[in-house]
N, C-alpha and C positions, 0 to 999 in steps of 0.2 A: 471606288467611292464608298465611304462608310454608310451603312444603312441606318435609318432613323432609330433613335433610342426608343425602347418600348415595343419593338417589333415582336410579333408572336414567337415564343420559344426562347427569347433572349434572357440573359441574366439582368435583373433589375439594376439600375444605376445605384452605386453605393450611397448610403445615407451619410450625413455629416458625422465626422468623427471616426468613420470606418475606413479601412485601407482597401481601396478599390482593386489593386493588383492582387492582394491576398484573396479577396472574395472571388476574383476571376480564377485563381488557382484552385480554390476549393470547389468552385462550380465545375471545373474540369474533372476533378476527382469524383464528383457526384455523378458524372455522366456514365461511369462504368457500372455494370450489373452483370448478372449471370448470363443474360442473353446478349450482352454487348461487351465482350472482354477486350475488344480492340476499337480504338477511335482514331479518326483521321484529323489532320489539321483543318480540313474543310468543315468537319463536324464541330470542332472547337470554335472556329471562327463564327459559324452560324449560331451556336448555342450562347457564346459569350457576347457576340455582337461586336467583333473587332475585325480588322483586316487580317488576312491570312499571315502576313509578316508578323503581326503582333501575336497571333496564335502560335506561330512557330517559336517566338521568343519565350512565351509562357510555357510551352511544352518542354523546350530545351532547359529552362530553369528548373522545372519539376524533375526532369531527368537528371540534371546535375546534382540535385539534392537527394536523389535516390528514390523518388516516388513514382517515376515513370521510366520506361525503357523502350527503345525502338522495337517494333513488332515484326521486323523483317522487311516489309515493303516500305519504301521511302514515304515519309510523311504520316506514318501510322504508329501508334503507341499503345502499350498495355501497362498495367500496374506493375511496379517493381517491388523488390524485397522489403523496403522500409515500411510500406503499407501493411504487408503481412505481419511484420514484427510488431507494429502498433496494434494490429488486431489481436495478436497473441497476448499482448499485455492486457488489453481490455478484457479478453476472455478469462485470463488468469485471475484478474481482480474480481470479476463477477463470481467465478468458481470459489475463490477464497471466502468471499462474504457468505455465499450460499452454504458453504460447509461449516463455517465458524459461528455464524450468528445464532442458530438454535442452541448450540452448546453454550455460548456466552449468556444467552437469556436464561437457560437453566441454572447456570452458575450464580447469576445475580439473584434469581428467584430464591435460591437456597441461602445465600449469604447476606443479601441485603446491601452489600457494598457496590458502588458504581463500577461497572465493568467496561473494559476497552479492548478494541482490536487495533493493532498498530503495525505499521511497516517501517522499515529502515530506509531513509533517504540520506545518503552521505553520513553525516554525524548527527542526524536528527531522527527521533522517533515520531512518526506522523500518525495521528489517530484517524482511523477511517470508519470506525463504528463506536458509538457510545450507548450503553444501556444503563439508565439511571437506577441507582439503588433505591430501596424502600425505607431505609432509616431516615428519621427526621433530620438528623445531623449527618450529612454525607458530602462527598466531593462533588463539585459541579464542574463538568468538563464540556468539550464541544468537538464535533467532527472538524478535522482540519488543523487541530492544535498541534504545534511542533514543540517538542521538548528535546533538550540536549541528551543524546543517547547515553553519554557516560554517567549521567546522574539520574536516570529514570530506570525503573525496573523493566519497562517495555523495551527500552533501547539496549540495556545490558543483556537481556535474554537473547537478543538478535546479534549483538556484537560477539557474544560468546561462541557463536557458530563459525566465526571467521578465524583464520589462522593468524598467528602473531604478526606476520608480515603485512597482512591486510589491515589489521588494526593500526600498525605503525604508519601505514600509508595514509590512513584516515586522520591520524593525529601526528603529523610530522614533528611538532614541537613536543618538548618534554613536559610542559606545563599545560594543564587543562583549566578551563574557566570554572570558577567556583560559584555556586548559587547559594549555599548555606555553609556554616562551619563543618557540616558533615560530608560535603561533596568531596569525592576523590579528585585531586588536582594534579597528580603526577601520572604520566603514562605508564611507568613501570608498575605503580600500584594498581592501576586499572588492569593491566595485563595479568597480574597475580589474582586480582579479584575475579576476572572473567574465567580463569581456570577453575576457581571454586564454583562459580555459577554452572559451568559445564558439568562438573563432577556431581553436583547435587540435583541438577535438572531444573532449577528455577533461579530467578533473580529477585533481589529485594531492593527497595529504596527506603531507607530509614531516615526520613527527613533530609534527604540529599538534594532534592529538587525544590522543596518548599517546606518551611518550618511547620511542624504539626501534622504533616501529611506523610503517610507510609503506604507502600504499594508492594504487591507480589505479582510476578509475571513468569510465564513459561512460554517457550517457543512452539510455534506451529510449523510442522514440516510438510513438504510436498512429496510427490511420488518419487522424486530423486533423492530424498533425504536431506534436502536443503531447508534451512529455517527461512520461511517466507513471511512470517508475521509473528506477533506475540499476543497473548491474551493476558490481561491483568485485572486485578481488583485493587481499588484504592479507597482509603478511608482515613479517619483521624487516628492519631497515635494512641488515643484512649482505647481503641478497639483492635488495632494492628500493632502488636508488640511481641516481646519474647515469648510469652505464654501462648499466643494465638497463631503466630506465624507458621509453625509446623503443620497445624491442621489446615490453615488456609493454603499453604503451599501444596499440600496433597490434593486439595480440591482443584486448585488452578492447574496443576499438572494433569490430573484426570481430564479436565476440560480441554486442555490444549492437545492431549493425545487423542481424544475423541474427534476433535476437529482434524487432526493430522490423518487419522484413519479414514475419515470421510474424503480426504484429498488423495488417498491411495498411498500414504507413506509406508515404507517398510517398517516392520516391528523392531528392527534393530538399527539404530543410527550410530555409526562409529563415533566413539568419544562421549556419547551421551548415555545416561542410564536407560535401562529397558523400560518399556511401557509399563505404567503402574496397573496392577490388576486387583480387583475388577473395577471398571469405571462405575461411579455411583449412578443409580437409576435416574433417568431424565426428570422424573417428577418427585424425586425424594425431597421432602421438607419444603416444598414450595410454599411461600407465604403469600405472595401476590404478584400480579403481572408487572414486570419491569417496564419502564418507559424507554422506548428506543428512539435515538436520534441518529440518522444516517446521512451519508453524503448524497446529495441529489443525483438522480440518474442511476 
């Protein structure tokens, strides 16, 4: 017989609009801790407030999806590899932000242009941190913004770390979507451009994503020498142009390398230029404290 809803220790009934079975599954995952690495079907049934047969189906579903595995004794489960993989991703994201954010804030404080930290998701560059610049006329951006990687400096700095086969797999067609007349719209042209990015150590966006907007970005490497993010500054074409890009690129590269070193990156990344020496002092030329907007949590 099912026990009454709301019994002590049970999961609360789902609210309207929520998926009850999913909440049950998450409740099961929440049952594990350091002192309780293994749980039984009886534990699940009691905690969730369902029959043992329903608890068995819930556990079997989580095991099929890779989140649980049998613990040896029949009817008992422990966490499986997929949970550990998700934990690694969360830890890596936290480590990345902790390493890169102070460097990005210093960069924006010196230059006044809006700064970004982005990661590559498929063919999109996703902004995970924004530090507002202090110029009165500046770029306005937001955390969570997605930009086509092939026409943003942030995306191209990350695409350049991939081999040509990986780039071809991301862009199976020969034509790429154009955003402005300056956008690269052929895959072979993008491949050639990425080789230049890799050789010089930074990427540019000269009004390729948005008319009037220019950006400079450099990759951030992890301890394995893989580009895991990019740091960029963005501003109007009146300030980011042929005369200013070399200096901006040097500043951005210094900043990205500082963040890379904080992540434990090796000093030599095959195919990329050596670390620039020396990085600028953290407080050099600071004008005012930049405004930070970051992803919740």
